[in-house]
N, C-alpha and C positions, 0 to 999 in steps of 0.2 A: 482145845478148843478155849479161845479166849474167851472172855465175860467181857461184854460190852454192856454198860449202864449209865442211865444218868440219872443225879440228881443233886438235888441244888442248883439247876442250871447246868451242871457239869458233869463233862462224859469222862468216865472212870474204864479202861483197861485192865482187868485184873487188880481191880482196886487203885492202878496208877493213873493220876489224872493227865489225860490226853493234853491239857496248854501246857503241861511239863514237859513232855515230849517234844511240841512246838521247842519251844526254847531251846531244848539241848540240840536240838537236830538246826541251830543256826551256828554260823560262823563269826568268828571273832577277829576284827581285823586289828591290825595294830596302827600307830602311827608313824611314819619314817621320820619325824622330824622329834616328837618326844615317845620312844618307847615304852615307856610307862602307861602310855596315854590307849586304852584298847575301845572298842564298841561292839555291839552287836551288827551283822549285816547278815541279808540274805542273801542266801547264795541256792540257786534252783537246784544244781546238780548235788551238793552236798546235803539240801534240806529233802530230795527225792531218798538217795541212800537211805537217812536217819526215821522217816515217817513214813514210807509208801506201802508197807506191810500195813502199818497202823489204819492208813487213811483206807485202803481196802478191806479192812475189818468193819469199820465205822460204815462205810457205804454199803457194804455185803448186808449189816445190820438193819439198815434204812430199807434195801429194797427188800428186806424179810417183812418188815413191818406192811409194805404195801400189798406184799403177796396176800398177806391175812385181813387183809382190809382195814389196817388203824391209820388211815392215809393223815388225821391230825396229828396223831402220836408221831410219825413218820415227819410232816413238815417240823416239827417241834423239834426232833433231833437233829434235823437239819440244819435248823437255823441256830441249834445247840453247839454244833460243827462248826459253823463256818464262825459263830460268836468266839470260839476257844481260838481263834488266833487275833481277835481282837487288843490284846494285854501286848501282846509283840507289835500291833499296829502303834500303841499308843507310846510305847519307847521309838518308833522311829520317827511317829508326830513331833515328839518333845526335840529328837534329833533334826528335826527341819528336813526330813529325809522322807520327802513325800511321792516323790519316783520310786523309791523302793517300795513303798506301801503297795504303789499299782500295781509294779510288776510282782508281787506276792499274791496279788489277788489275781492277777494274771494266769499266772503258774496254776494257782488252785484251781480255779474253772475251769482252765484246760486239761486239768489232771482227773477230775471228777467226768468231764464231759467224755474224756477217753476211756475210763470204767466203765460209764454206763454206755457208749457205743461198742466197746467190746462185749457186753453182756446184753448186746440188744436189748435195753431198755428204751422205750418210747416216750415222749415227750409226757409230762404228768404221772409218770409211773417211778419215777427215780430220786433224785435228791433235790429237793426245792431249793434253789439257786439263787431266789429271790434277795437274800441277804447278802449275797457276796457278792451280786452284779450290785448292789446296792452300796458297800461299802467302796468297793471298784470306781463306781460312778465318783462320790463322794473324794476320794484322793486325788483324782482325778480336778475335780474341780478347784482341790485346796491348792493346784500347779495352775490354774488357770485354764484347762483343757476345757474349754465348755461343750464341745460338739464332740469328744469322746466321753464327756461324764454322762450328756445326756443319751447318748449311744447304750451305755451302760445301765441308765434308770428304765429306759425302755423297756431293756432286756428284763429288769428287774420287775417293771409293772405286766409285762408280758406272764413272768411267772407266778406273780402275784393275781392275773385275772383268774385261776380256777382254784384260789382257796377258799374252803368250804366259808358259811357265813359265821360260822362258831368259832371263827381264826379273826376276822374281820371287824368283830364286834368288840375285839377287845381293845379296841384301837379309835381315839378320838375320833368325832365325825364318821366312824366305819372307814375312816381310809389307812390303807398300809403307807407306812414310813415315806417310800419310794414316790407316792402320787403327791404327797406334803412339800416334797421338794422340787417335785415338775412342776406345782402350780403354784409355786412360793407361798404355799402356806405360812402364816405366821404364829401357828398354833407352839406355845412352850415346849410341847414334845416331840416336837420336828428335832430331830437329830443335828439338821444341819439348820437350826434355830440362827445361828450367830449372823451365819452368810446371807440366810432370806433376810434378814432383820436390816443387813446393810445393801443388800439390793435394792430392796422395795424403799428403804431410805435414800439411796441416791435417786430414784425414781420419783420421790415425791417431790426433793429437792430442786430437782429440772424443773419439776411444773412448777412449783412457787416461785422459781426465779423469773421463771418465761409465763408471765399470766396473761401475756397476750397471745401466745399458742395454746396453752393448756387450757381446760373447761374446766369448771368448778368444780365437778364430782371428780376426785379422784380416779384416776385410770383402774387402780384394783377396786374400787366401792363398784364400779360400772362393771368390770368383770366377774365379779363374786354375784351380784347381783343378778346377771343375764344366767352364770352358770345353775344360780338357785330356780328360778325360772324355767329350765331347761332350756332354754333361745343360744346358748354357748356351749357347742360338744366340749367334752374334756379335750378332743386332738386340736380345736384352735384353741384352747385355754393354755393349753403343752407348748405350741408351738410360741405362741404372744411370750408366756413366760420365759423361754429359750432365747428368743429376742432380746428380751429387757435383760437378761445375764449377761449375753454376750456382749450387746451394746455397753454394760457397765465395765465388762473388761476391757473393753477396745478404749472406751474414755480414757480410763485410769493408765492405759499404756498412752494415749496419744497426748494426757496432761504430763507425765512423767519421763517417756523418755521418747517417743516417736517425732518426728518430723514430717514433714509432707512429702515424701517420696512416693514415688510410683507403687511400690508395693505395699507402704502403706495406706495409701488411699485406695489403692483397688479392694484390700481388704472391710477397711470402712465403706466403700462402695457394695461389695457384696454383700455387707450385711443388712444394710440400707434395703437393698434392692428384696433379699430373701424376706426381710418383717414386711414391706411393700406388697410384695407377692401372698404372705400369709393372710394380709386383711381383704387382699382381694378374692381369695379363697374363701373367707370367711362372708364377706358380703353373698357371693354368689351361694353361698352354702344357705344362710340365714334368710335369703330372699330368694328361693326356688330357681334361680336363673340358670340357663341353658348356655351351652358354650358358643354356642351363637348370639346369645345377648351381648351388647355393646355395654360394658360396665361404666365408661364414660357418660354414653347417652343415659344408662338408665338412673344413677346417681344424679346427676342433674335434673331432669324430668321429676324425680320422686321425691327430693328432697328440698332441690335450691330451684326449682323452675322460675322463680321471678330473677334468678342473676344470668348473666349471661355469659356463660362461660366459651361458648362458641367466641367471645372475643378476644380471649387471651389467648398470645401467641402459642406457637406451636412449642418452641424453643428446642429445636429437633436435636442439633448439635451445639448449646449454649448450656450447658447445665451451670455454668457461674452467672449467669445472669439470669435463669430461672430460680436459683437460689436467692438470688438478690433482691429480687424482684418480689419474693413470696415474703422475706424477712421486713424487706421495706414496705409492705402492704401496697403494691402498687395497683390491685386489681378491683380494690374498691367492693369487696365482696363479703360475706359474713364469715366471721371465725371457722366456722363447722366446714363453711362452704370453701373456703382461701385453703386450710388445710387438706381437703379430702380432694382438692383439684389439684392442687402440689403435689401430694402421694402418688396419685394416678400419672400425672406427667413426668416425675422424677422416675416412677416406675417404669414407661415404657422408654424413657433416655436410658438410663442404665441397662437395659434388658438390650440392647443392640450393640454395645461395646464394652470395653474394658475402662473403667474410666481411669481418668487421670488429672481431674478438676478440683485443685485447691479449696474451692468452696466446702469440699462435702469434708472435708480434715477440718477446717476454720469453723464450720457451722453443725458440726455432727450431732450434737446433742439437741439443737432446734430441729434438724428433719426428724432425728427420732422422735419428736415429743410430737410432731404434725401427722405421724404415722400411728403415735399410741392417742391421740387426742381424738384419730377419725377412728379408731377401733373404739374409743369410748361412746363418741357420740351414735354409732353402729348400734352399740350394744342399750345406749339411754334412747334409742329410738323407736324401740321395740316396746307396745302395750304392756 
């Protein structure tokens, strides 16, 4: 019987490092141009043959820990098991081979789930996979697959929800690493600190460059204050941060490579619509509104009663003019009222058709700022 043990953050099988077995399970690829050049590569079928038995031995040991009620030890062992693959990840990252990193984590998660299914292990009673989903999300983020990254992070957060307090308290603010990414937390112990810092600096730069739209209080400050006061549910904050991350990626593409093609504009329009809907959901939730409450009338009456919102045109099929009139401040409204009115109107316009309006391409940042500033207004309006 194989002896499985964990010492100094390393898993050993009969005294041999599991991480070494992983490296030996990699394939070697040769350059077709320079035969002397070789590099490590991930081949799922080859890796299966090399370490399938060892993975089964380690997962079996974790299942046994669970059965004996040693949940915290099982969680630590699970994390160490997945972290055994990170040295290989670093090599792939150095090679800029981010897609292969994602493929490796997808293969590993699928393999562990298959083992659990074959042994009829229920959720929360097997291998803690939060670390694996975390690294999968991070690798997807590196290739700018924002939606895929956030799906992975959400899976990691689901696994982390059942962590005992003794494990959570090891982390700064009591937040597991994945939540810090989901909330774009700027703590330096955030593994994705560099990426988070870039996103936050981009949004702050937009706010600085468009002071006619943005509020004096940065959106990240308003969001954090609302979270601290329990006025913004974590889910709403995560949706907000997801929208920011996607907006940064799309704007980078727009400036670097994009042209106002139909597909490019529809992608931008979809991100605007989802962001605006997230704001509407947050307003309904924070103000305890029912589905029958008219959000337009409620916002006008509650926060901007002196302003004549009904006098602003409908712009039913004219998004370009709607954006132009917003940018040029044609309505004579307060900054916050103008932002929120615009968001509600463009949300309705985009919800009824696939957009092909060049103004969405040209003024993408200003539109995103109108939505984020409205988020800030709603956050700051709470006592």
